[in-house]
Backbone bond lengths (Angstrom), bond angles and torsions (degrees), N, CA, C in turn:
res aa  C-N    CA-C-N  psi(-1)  N-CA   C-N-CA  omega(-1)  CA-C   N-CA-C  phi
1 X - - - 1.489 - - 1.509 110.01 -
2 X 1.308 116.03 135.17 1.487 119.66 179.49 1.495 110.54 -76.47
3 X 1.318 115.14 152.07 1.513 120.05 177.08 1.518 108.83 -66.32
4 X 1.311 113.76 144.31 1.487 120.27 175.98 1.534 105.76 -83.29
5 X 1.331 116.00 121.04 1.422 123.50 178.70 1.555 109.92 -105.82
6 X 1.314 118.04 144.45 1.460 121.01 169.08 1.482 110.35 -135.97
7 X 1.309 117.05 158.42 1.441 122.76 179.49 1.515 111.68 -118.69
8 X 1.321 116.60 137.98 1.457 123.96 -173.06 1.532 106.37 -86.69
9 X 1.326 118.90 109.77 1.402 121.57 -170.75 1.569 114.84 -88.99
10 X 1.328 114.55 6.91 1.500 115.97 167.71 1.479 112.04 -103.05
11 X 1.299 121.19 -36.61 1.463 121.81 174.75 1.480 113.39 -76.01
12 X 1.365 116.81 -30.19 1.455 123.53 174.82 1.524 110.00 -107.33
13 X 1.304 117.99 160.87 1.485 125.47 -176.58 1.510 114.20 64.41
14 X 1.309 117.57 27.62 1.448 120.03 179.44 1.526 113.87 -65.21
15 X 1.336 116.93 -12.38 1.459 120.45 -179.27 1.526 111.05 -74.48
16 X 1.285 119.69 -14.16 1.465 120.46 -172.85 1.537 110.17 -125.70
17 X 1.324 117.70 161.58 1.460 122.21 177.96 1.529 109.64 -57.92
18 X 1.310 114.82 147.95 1.484 120.21 -176.67 1.528 111.52 -55.07
19 X 1.295 117.22 -42.38 1.462 120.35 -177.46 1.489 114.27 -64.13
20 X 1.333 117.36 -23.76 1.441 121.78 -178.50 1.532 111.96 -85.20
21 X 1.300 118.74 -10.25 1.424 122.60 -173.48 1.520 112.71 -75.88
22 X 1.329 116.36 -24.37 1.480 119.37 178.86 1.546 110.64 -66.06
23 X 1.314 116.25 -48.77 1.454 121.07 178.52 1.565 109.96 -61.01
24 X 1.304 115.77 -40.38 1.472 119.07 -178.34 1.522 109.96 -65.62
25 X 1.326 117.91 -39.20 1.448 120.91 179.46 1.541 109.86 -62.18
26 X 1.305 114.80 -43.55 1.475 117.65 179.15 1.525 110.89 -66.56
27 X 1.289 116.04 -39.44 1.487 119.73 178.84 1.525 109.73 -60.80
28 X 1.336 115.49 -36.87 1.430 121.97 -178.43 1.528 113.75 -80.15
29 X 1.293 116.87 4.94 1.452 120.57 172.76 1.502 117.05 94.19
30 X 1.338 116.89 17.62 1.487 120.18 -177.24 1.537 108.20 -104.86
31 X 1.315 115.50 139.40 1.477 119.98 176.24 1.545 109.17 -104.47
32 X 1.351 117.44 -11.62 1.460 121.40 -176.83 1.508 108.80 -128.31
33 X 1.337 116.54 143.71 1.449 122.54 176.35 1.525 110.25 -133.74
34 X 1.295 115.21 161.68 1.479 121.73 171.88 1.498 110.34 -142.15
35 X 1.335 114.67 162.83 1.488 118.87 176.24 1.535 105.60 -151.78
36 X 1.345 115.07 177.75 1.462 120.36 -178.53 1.506 111.25 -82.43
37 X 1.312 117.33 -114.68 1.483 122.22 -168.12 1.537 112.85 -64.78
38 X 1.336 114.47 152.53 1.464 122.17 178.94 1.499 111.39 -102.71
39 X 1.331 118.85 -25.37 1.438 120.05 -172.40 1.493 114.48 -81.39
40 X 1.327 117.53 -1.73 1.465 121.46 173.90 1.521 111.62 -108.94
41 X 1.309 117.60 15.60 1.486 123.09 -175.99 1.489 110.16 -115.19
42 X 1.353 116.17 150.08 1.420 122.52 170.05 1.577 105.20 -87.40
43 X 1.267 115.10 95.26 1.478 122.23 -169.92 1.523 113.26 -62.37
44 X 1.295 120.27 -43.97 1.500 117.95 177.52 1.534 110.22 -63.05
45 X 1.345 117.59 -35.47 1.480 117.83 177.55 1.532 112.01 -68.46
46 X 1.338 114.24 -36.88 1.499 117.80 175.75 1.506 109.89 -60.64
47 X 1.389 116.08 -42.45 1.477 118.08 -179.37 1.547 109.53 -64.79
48 X 1.316 117.00 -37.55 1.445 120.43 179.89 1.525 109.65 -63.46
49 X 1.332 117.90 -44.31 1.459 122.57 -179.92 1.506 112.46 -65.78
50 X 1.355 115.28 -36.62 1.474 118.45 176.55 1.529 109.52 -62.70
51 X 1.341 116.89 -49.53 1.450 120.77 -176.29 1.529 110.21 -67.10
52 X 1.314 118.15 -37.80 1.449 119.51 -176.41 1.509 112.99 -66.95
53 X 1.346 115.01 -25.50 1.456 120.75 -177.69 1.502 113.56 -109.54
54 X 1.350 117.26 11.40 1.448 117.88 177.45 1.467 114.46 63.49
55 X 1.313 116.81 37.50 1.462 121.89 -177.48 1.534 110.63 -114.60
56 X 1.326 115.64 159.21 1.468 123.47 173.57 1.556 108.42 -127.70
57 X 1.307 114.53 151.16 1.473 119.09 171.95 1.546 110.67 -77.27
58 X 1.357 114.10 138.46 1.443 119.34 173.02 1.529 111.51 -98.10
59 X 1.374 114.22 -39.59 1.475 118.36 -178.12 1.485 107.69 -168.41
60 X 1.361 114.51 161.16 1.471 123.07 169.20 1.514 108.67 -152.88
61 X 1.302 116.93 166.62 1.419 119.91 178.05 1.539 111.22 -69.52
62 X 1.335 115.70 140.36 1.442 121.37 -179.64 1.533 112.86 -101.24
63 X 1.348 114.49 -28.24 1.449 118.16 -179.14 1.539 109.12 -119.95
64 X 1.287 115.73 -171.26 1.487 118.23 -176.73 1.521 114.60 177.07
65 X 1.317 118.25 -71.80 1.445 119.68 -170.58 1.536 116.16 -83.43
66 X 1.344 116.77 -7.29 1.460 119.78 -173.76 1.538 110.82 -126.88
67 X 1.319 116.52 146.26 1.469 120.27 178.59 1.539 109.44 -93.08
68 X 1.296 117.44 126.64 1.461 122.41 178.59 1.505 112.92 -65.64
69 X 1.355 116.28 -31.47 1.431 119.20 -176.16 1.490 114.85 -84.74
70 X 1.292 119.13 -0.06 1.471 126.18 174.01 1.532 109.35 -89.73
71 X 1.326 117.01 114.40 1.479 118.51 -173.89 1.503 115.03 -58.30
72 X 1.345 117.59 -28.99 1.480 119.01 -177.77 1.500 112.87 -72.42
73 X 1.323 117.07 -10.08 1.477 122.37 -173.55 1.522 113.28 -95.91
74 X 1.306 118.31 1.81 1.496 118.41 -171.57 1.535 112.25 -55.85
75 X 1.316 117.24 -54.65 1.487 119.55 -174.32 1.537 111.02 -66.48
76 X 1.321 119.43 -49.66 1.466 118.55 179.94 1.545 112.80 -65.75
77 X 1.341 116.49 -33.44 1.504 118.80 177.60 1.514 109.59 -61.76
78 X 1.336 116.77 -45.98 1.461 120.63 -177.92 1.549 109.96 -65.39
79 X 1.347 116.90 -37.39 1.458 118.22 175.86 1.489 112.73 -62.56
80 X 1.357 116.90 -38.25 1.476 120.03 178.95 1.533 110.18 -66.69
81 X 1.330 113.97 -38.05 1.471 119.74 177.68 1.540 111.76 -59.53
82 X 1.309 114.57 -39.35 1.491 118.54 176.61 1.501 111.36 -58.22
83 X 1.384 115.57 -41.23 1.447 119.67 176.14 1.532 112.29 -64.84
84 X 1.322 117.38 -37.19 1.432 120.85 176.53 1.533 112.54 -64.20
85 X 1.280 117.28 -40.34 1.468 119.26 176.43 1.496 112.69 -65.54
86 X 1.320 116.71 -36.15 1.438 119.36 175.94 1.528 110.88 -66.32
87 X 1.358 117.02 -39.46 1.460 121.49 177.50 1.495 112.27 -65.30
88 X 1.358 115.79 -37.06 1.442 119.10 179.67 1.523 110.85 -64.23
89 X 1.328 115.44 -34.91 1.460 119.07 -178.63 1.550 108.88 -67.26
90 X 1.304 116.97 -37.37 1.450 121.22 -176.79 1.533 109.96 -62.86
91 X 1.355 116.92 -44.33 1.455 118.96 -172.72 1.511 112.39 -102.58
92 X 1.362 114.98 1.84 1.496 117.07 176.42 1.522 112.90 73.05
93 X 1.300 116.07 38.44 1.481 120.22 -176.93 1.526 109.54 -95.18
94 X 1.383 116.47 123.72 1.417 119.14 -174.49 1.549 114.13 -87.88
95 X 1.343 117.54 -11.17 1.478 121.63 -171.26 1.486 109.81 -135.32
96 X 1.359 116.81 128.34 1.455 123.20 175.19 1.525 110.20 -116.41
97 X 1.336 113.41 130.15 1.493 117.98 -176.40 1.524 108.75 -92.79
98 X 1.333 114.91 131.48 1.467 119.60 178.40 1.544 110.86 -127.66
99 X 1.324 115.93 158.24 1.446 121.75 -171.55 1.546 109.40 -135.97
100 X 1.333 114.85 164.63 1.466 119.47 174.91 1.523 111.37 -73.27
101 X 1.323 119.50 -35.10 1.436 123.18 -172.06 1.528 111.08 -128.05
102 X 1.306 115.02 151.86 1.474 120.22 165.37 1.562 105.87 -79.96
103 X 1.337 114.35 141.73 1.485 119.45 -175.84 1.529 109.76 -108.60
104 X 1.313 115.04 139.40 1.442 118.99 171.42 1.536 109.93 -83.01
105 X 1.334 115.63 141.35 1.471 120.03 -177.52 1.527 114.25 -65.51
106 X 1.318 115.42 -42.97 1.435 118.33 -178.52 1.541 110.81 -150.24
107 X 1.301 119.61 120.35 1.474 124.11 -5.85 1.511 111.00 -73.25
108 X 1.373 114.95 172.26 1.479 117.65 -174.73 1.545 109.45 -81.81
109 X 1.283 116.28 80.00 1.473 121.50 173.88 1.532 108.49 -120.58
110 X 1.310 113.46 160.07 1.467 117.46 172.20 1.503 110.65 -72.61
111 X 1.353 115.98 144.89 1.433 120.32 178.75 1.535 110.01 -61.77
112 X 1.340 118.33 134.69 1.477 121.46 -177.71 1.540 109.73 -56.82
113 X 1.368 115.66 146.57 1.416 124.63 174.79 1.526 111.86 -69.47
114 X 1.330 116.60 158.98 1.453 119.81 178.49 1.509 111.85 -79.34
115 X 1.345 115.57 -12.18 1.492 119.96 177.79 1.481 110.65 -157.62
116 X 1.350 116.31 178.88 1.447 121.56 -179.19 1.541 109.12 -91.83
117 X 1.375 115.95 83.54 1.458 123.83 -173.69 1.538 110.96 -92.09
118 X 1.304 115.54 143.53 1.476 121.19 170.29 1.470 110.04 -70.94
119 X 1.361 116.31 163.03 1.465 120.79 175.22 1.535 110.66 -61.05
120 X 1.321 117.43 -38.07 1.456 119.01 178.34 1.536 112.23 -57.67
121 X 1.318 113.87 -46.09 1.504 118.39 179.71 1.519 110.42 -60.79
122 X 1.279 115.63 -40.90 1.508 120.52 -179.11 1.512 110.39 -65.36
123 X 1.373 117.61 -44.95 1.465 120.38 177.60 1.513 110.92 -62.47
124 X 1.303 117.57 -41.81 1.463 119.80 179.22 1.467 111.85 -64.78
125 X 1.343 118.29 -39.55 1.457 122.45 175.81 1.528 112.20 -58.71
126 X 1.360 115.75 -43.84 1.447 119.05 176.49 1.502 113.30 -65.30
127 X 1.335 116.68 -43.51 1.478 120.49 179.59 1.549 109.82 -60.91
128 X 1.345 117.27 -41.17 1.460 120.29 -179.57 1.491 110.60 -60.57
129 X 1.337 116.21 -43.60 1.482 119.80 179.40 1.497 112.55 -67.54
130 X 1.348 116.06 -47.53 1.452 121.00 -178.30 1.522 111.04 -59.76
131 X 1.319 116.79 -41.02 1.452 122.42 178.78 1.502 112.67 -59.12
132 X 1.356 114.53 -35.65 1.435 120.20 -177.07 1.501 114.57 -82.18
133 X 1.343 116.88 -34.02 1.459 119.83 -174.92 1.540 111.45 -89.31
134 X 1.361 118.93 -17.88 1.458 119.86 179.75 1.504 112.00 -60.09
135 X 1.337 120.34 -45.44 1.502 118.01 177.84 1.535 113.33 -63.87
136 X 1.329 116.17 -29.38 1.477 120.35 175.14 1.551 108.94 -61.22
137 X 1.337 114.43 -45.48 1.457 119.14 -179.98 1.499 111.52 -62.94
138 X 1.330 117.32 -41.21 1.463 123.44 178.99 1.534 109.20 -58.93
139 X 1.296 114.68 -48.55 1.480 120.44 -177.23 1.594 110.80 -62.89
140 X 1.325 114.27 -37.40 1.447 120.50 -175.33 1.546 112.23 -85.17
141 X 1.324 118.10 -10.75 1.447 122.66 -176.19 1.529 111.72 69.59
142 X 1.297 117.71 31.53 1.424 123.64 179.00 1.519 109.90 -117.58
143 X 1.359 116.05 148.42 1.469 119.10 176.62 1.514 110.22 -107.75
144 X 1.312 117.52 127.23 1.462 122.28 169.58 1.542 108.47 -83.65
145 X 1.349 115.86 135.28 1.472 119.76 175.07 1.542 108.37 -121.18
146 X 1.312 114.76 121.73 1.469 122.64 -177.36 1.506 109.33 -87.83
147 X 1.340 115.53 120.92 1.466 120.04 -173.01 1.549 110.69 -107.59
148 X 1.313 113.81 127.45 1.503 118.44 170.59 1.539 106.17 -90.16
149 X 1.319 115.08 149.42 1.510 121.24 -175.99 1.516 107.96 -125.85
150 X 1.339 115.04 153.13 1.465 119.14 -179.30 1.554 108.37 -73.72
151 X 1.304 114.32 147.73 1.493 120.38 179.47 1.514 110.59 -117.98
152 X 1.345 118.42 7.31 1.455 121.57 -177.29 1.557 109.96 -94.11
153 X 1.342 116.08 -18.23 1.485 117.16 -172.83 1.525 111.84 -137.78
154 X 1.322 117.41 -47.50 1.448 119.04 -166.87 1.559 115.17 -104.77
155 X 1.326 117.60 -38.85 1.460 119.29 -164.82 1.538 108.67 -130.18
156 X 1.303 115.98 63.98 1.442 121.16 -178.73 1.526 110.88 -57.67
157 X 1.304 118.11 133.97 1.472 120.97 177.70 1.486 113.02 91.26
158 X 1.378 118.58 -9.92 1.436 118.98 177.33 1.505 112.10 -63.33
159 X 1.333 118.37 134.56 1.488 120.89 -171.44 1.515 112.70 -75.58
160 X 1.304 119.48 -49.02 1.463 123.30 -176.63 1.525 109.69 -87.88
161 X 1.343 116.97 112.10 1.463 118.79 -171.19 1.517 112.41 -137.25
162 X 1.329 118.96 13.73 1.464 120.75 177.92 1.493 110.60 -144.53
163 X 1.386 114.37 155.62 1.443 119.95 -174.96 1.523 112.32 -73.00
164 X 1.317 115.15 -40.25 1.485 117.85 -177.55 1.498 113.71 -58.42
165 X 1.350 117.68 -45.32 1.451 120.03 177.32 1.504 112.86 -65.01
166 X 1.326 117.41 -38.56 1.463 121.33 176.09 1.473 111.52 -58.68
167 X 1.341 116.68 -47.50 1.474 123.04 179.60 1.543 111.21 -61.38
168 X 1.308 115.00 -42.65 1.485 119.41 -177.53 1.526 110.31 -66.30
169 X 1.326 118.76 -37.05 1.465 120.41 177.28 1.539 108.92 -65.71
170 X 1.293 115.76 -46.04 1.456 122.38 -178.32 1.534 109.51 -62.76
171 X 1.322 117.03 -45.38 1.469 120.78 178.93 1.514 112.96 -63.81
172 X 1.298 116.18 -35.44 1.487 120.59 179.78 1.526 112.39 -66.73
173 X 1.351 115.69 -32.26 1.436 118.99 177.61 1.519 110.30 -75.62
174 X 1.361 115.96 -43.16 1.443 121.16 172.13 1.490 115.77 73.49
175 X 1.300 117.92 42.52 1.448 122.13 178.15 1.533 109.30 -114.22
176 X 1.336 117.94 138.47 1.449 121.13 175.97 1.527 113.39 -65.79
177 X 1.309 117.95 -15.56 1.460 124.00 -178.20 1.513 113.55 -102.20
178 X 1.316 113.14 12.91 1.499 118.44 172.73 1.538 109.97 -125.36
179 X 1.291 115.73 117.84 1.471 122.03 -176.30 1.525 109.23 -130.97
180 X 1.340 116.87 -172.62 1.427 123.98 178.67 1.530 108.34 -110.81
181 X 1.347 117.88 137.77 1.458 120.35 165.25 1.519 107.02 -91.28
182 X 1.330 115.93 117.71 1.442 121.09 178.27 1.539 107.61 -95.46
183 X 1.324 116.21 106.66 1.446 121.35 174.86 1.494 110.51 -94.35
184 X 1.343 114.66 106.07 1.463 120.15 -171.37 1.560 111.93 -63.82
185 X 1.332 116.93 -30.90 1.470 119.70 174.37 1.503 111.91 -63.10
186 X 1.344 114.02 -55.38 1.501 118.78 -177.53 1.516 110.75 -60.49
187 X 1.346 115.48 -44.11 1.458 116.67 -173.93 1.549 114.31 -78.39
188 X 1.339 114.58 -23.89 1.428 117.52 171.08 1.571 109.82 -62.27
189 X 1.259 116.42 -44.74 1.477 120.25 178.59 1.520 112.73 -64.56
190 X 1.331 118.10 -40.37 1.436 122.21 -174.73 1.575 111.96 -85.81
191 X 1.360 116.29 -34.01 1.484 118.93 -169.39 1.548 113.05 -127.88
192 X 1.366 117.58 -33.12 1.484 118.86 -169.89 1.507 108.39 74.08
193 X 1.339 116.28 -166.87 1.462 125.69 174.84 1.575 113.69 47.93
194 X 1.305 116.63 52.98 1.434 119.65 -173.78 1.514 112.74 -68.19
195 X 1.326 118.84 -30.50 1.461 121.01 179.29 1.512 109.02 -72.61
196 X 1.346 117.33 -47.57 1.430 119.53 -179.97 1.513 113.17 -61.02
197 X 1.329 116.45 -40.27 1.446 123.17 -178.24 1.519 112.01 -65.23
198 X 1.324 115.25 -46.54 1.510 117.29 -179.57 1.546 110.49 -67.58
199 X 1.286 117.92 -32.04 1.462 119.49 176.70 1.524 110.72 -68.30
200 X 1.319 116.03 -42.32 1.482 119.66 -177.76 1.510 110.48 -64.82
201 X 1.344 117.82 -41.49 1.485 120.34 -170.80 1.517 112.23 -109.11
202 X 1.315 117.40 18.06 1.461 121.01 -175.18 1.562 115.29 -45.76
203 X 1.354 118.30 -46.45 1.444 117.85 -177.70 1.539 115.69 -62.12
204 X 1.286 114.30 -20.24 1.526 118.20 179.55 1.508 115.29 -94.44
205 X 1.340 117.47 -5.38 1.470 121.29 -174.48 1.515 109.65 -89.24
206 X 1.333 116.93 117.93 1.469 122.55 179.25 1.511 114.66 -101.55
207 X 1.323 116.76 -14.40 1.458 120.56 -178.14 1.521 106.17 -164.89
208 X 1.333 114.51 152.39 1.448 121.76 -179.00 1.512 109.64 -131.02
209 X 1.329 118.41 137.13 1.471 124.44 171.78 1.495 111.01 -109.77
210 X 1.311 115.77 143.95 1.447 120.17 -179.37 1.532 111.29 -129.98
211 X 1.343 115.64 130.71 1.449 123.67 167.40 1.523 104.62 -156.43
212 X 1.322 116.02 150.37 1.488 118.94 -176.53 1.547 108.04 -79.48
213 X 1.330 113.92 158.06 1.442 120.17 179.91 1.539 107.88 -119.36
214 X 1.354 116.09 146.18 1.486 126.36 12.63 1.532 114.64 -95.50
215 X 1.323 121.28 -0.08 1.446 120.58 -169.87 1.503 117.21 -88.25
216 X 1.343 116.94 -9.56 1.475 123.52 -176.50 1.510 109.90 65.35
217 X 1.345 118.57 34.50 1.387 122.76 179.04 1.542 111.47 -107.82
218 X 1.304 120.35 -166.83 1.440 124.54 -175.05 1.523 110.92 -68.13
219 X 1.352 118.59 158.12 1.457 122.25 172.42 1.513 112.47 -51.26
220 X 1.380 115.22 137.73 1.442 118.45 179.45 1.525 112.53 98.59
221 X 1.331 118.96 -9.58 1.456 122.72 179.78 1.510 111.43 -96.13
222 X 1.330 117.11 -11.02 1.451 122.13 -174.97 1.512 112.60 -130.75
223 X 1.338 116.79 -144.47 1.455 120.26 -171.29 1.496 112.55 -109.10
224 X 1.394 121.10 -3.91 1.451 120.46 -175.86 1.567 108.60 -91.44
225 X 1.330 114.00 134.43 1.457 119.67 175.00 1.499 107.52 -87.43
226 X 1.369 114.44 92.04 1.439 118.23 -177.44 1.476 117.31 -75.88
227 X 1.347 116.22 -23.88 1.478 120.20 172.96 1.535 109.90 -59.27
228 X 1.313 114.99 -46.78 1.469 119.66 178.41 1.512 111.91 -67.21
229 X 1.339 116.09 -37.54 1.453 119.13 179.44 1.545 111.16 -64.17
230 X 1.295 116.01 -42.86 1.438 117.33 177.36 1.537 113.72 -63.50
231 X 1.322 115.58 -38.21 1.488 120.28 175.95 1.490 109.51 -64.15
232 X 1.363 116.78 -38.46 1.475 120.30 178.07 1.566 110.79 -63.44
233 X 1.302 117.48 -42.63 1.488 119.44 176.48 1.502 110.88 -61.53
234 X 1.305 118.78 -43.58 1.439 122.31 179.47 1.513 110.48 -61.85
235 X 1.318 117.86 -42.93 1.451 122.56 177.79 1.516 113.46 -61.94
236 X 1.367 113.78 -36.14 1.472 118.57 177.74 1.511 112.16 -71.50
237 X 1.318 116.97 -15.99 1.469 121.00 -175.39 1.520 112.94 80.28
238 X 1.331 116.81 28.34 1.474 119.16 178.06 1.515 110.27 -59.58
239 X 1.319 116.66 132.19 1.489 121.42 -171.31 1.521 113.71 -107.72
240 X 1.350 119.52 -10.23 1.431 119.69 -172.79 1.538 109.17 -101.98
241 X 1.321 116.91 -177.20 1.434 123.11 -168.04 1.529 111.76 -79.74
242 X 1.316 115.29 149.92 1.482 122.77 171.60 1.509 106.30 -115.60
243 X 1.360 115.75 116.09 1.445 119.56 -177.89 1.531 112.08 -104.97
244 X 1.314 114.58 134.68 1.437 120.92 177.55 1.536 109.94 -91.43
245 X 1.330 114.29 90.54 1.474 123.26 178.96 1.496 106.73 -102.88
246 X 1.325 117.58 97.75 1.458 121.19 -174.58 1.516 108.42 -154.36
247 X 1.379 112.48 167.90 1.452 120.03 178.34 1.517 108.10 -111.52
248 X 1.365 118.28 119.66 1.468 121.92 -178.98 1.512 110.12 -54.38
249 X 1.360 115.13 135.24 1.455 119.42 176.87 1.499 112.17 -67.02
250 X 1.307 116.23 -36.04 1.466 119.43 179.42 1.521 110.06 -124.55
251 X 1.329 119.97 -61.76 1.454 122.93 179.34 1.513 108.36 -149.37
252 X 1.316 115.19 164.33 1.475 120.92 -174.18 1.527 111.98 -66.74
253 X 1.317 119.78 -37.42 1.437 123.13 179.00 1.535 111.35 -58.78
254 X 1.294 116.99 -44.72 1.467 122.43 177.38 1.529 111.37 -64.14
255 X 1.357 114.20 -42.87 1.466 119.37 179.06 1.524 110.90 -62.20
256 X 1.318 118.26 -42.63 1.457 121.78 178.68 1.523 112.43 -60.82
257 X 1.348 115.24 -41.24 1.476 119.37 178.44 1.565 110.07 -59.18
258 X 1.333 115.16 -39.97 1.470 118.93 -179.07 1.508 109.51 -71.85
259 X 1.322 120.74 -37.76 1.473 123.41 177.46 1.520 108.04 -62.29
260 X 1.286 119.13 -47.63 1.455 122.32 -179.12 1.553 110.30 -63.86
261 X 1.296 117.24 -38.04 1.459 119.33 -177.64 1.546 111.70 -65.02
262 X 1.302 115.99 -33.54 1.498 119.28 -177.24 1.542 114.12 -89.87
263 X 1.362 115.10 -10.83 1.439 114.72 -172.48 1.530 116.52 -127.85
264 X 1.319 117.56 -18.74 1.466 118.47 -176.90 1.545 111.41 -68.53
265 X 1.307 113.74 139.06 1.432 121.53 178.98 1.523 114.63 82.94
266 X 1.322 116.26 4.75 1.485 119.03 179.85 1.504 111.36 -107.07
């Protein structure tokens, strides 16, 4: 069985209006798409565009304005997640991406905490939230995927920055609807060894993101051999989606050619 690929229509296709990106994704050979936030979208219109172009959602962001690891945010974070689950139902999205921190757009830093909390307090705050939202995901038939982000280049101050800790949090909650999002770009920068890591933690990985390092552009622009990585995932029997969340180095058409070159037929 071939790997399920999806294309991120907010980081890619930025040259065209958002509504036109669905048709372009289909034209470029993708059956699945993903994007970031849900609360800035006309969700019924998104569903119409998906259906009109024979597309399905692979994933979208579930959180945004609040940091899960900040203890004061527990109640409002969970309320926001309820909105995300409702949004997922409208567009038929099976996967919602969640993070430890809310991120500032410019510069790319984590939003400051409400207090000077220890790491233990932050981990406990995340566990408390994850334990409460996991049954919601089970009831809705949605999977939450917890994403660690690199802190050496893009997201300074972000709390969750390694795969092992992400997996341990997910395992501690113990829900089939709570997994890890393994972003190969972020984790290459923070950890390296992307093949070994995905093999070690395969049962916990619910979604994968791909961009080359260090520029976060399409495969072939950096140092990661994504053709081999995709073959590695296929050999492992990885069953979930691989999303190309990247910024084209020159233009989207060139980036799509590179994506297809590293992934078609695998």
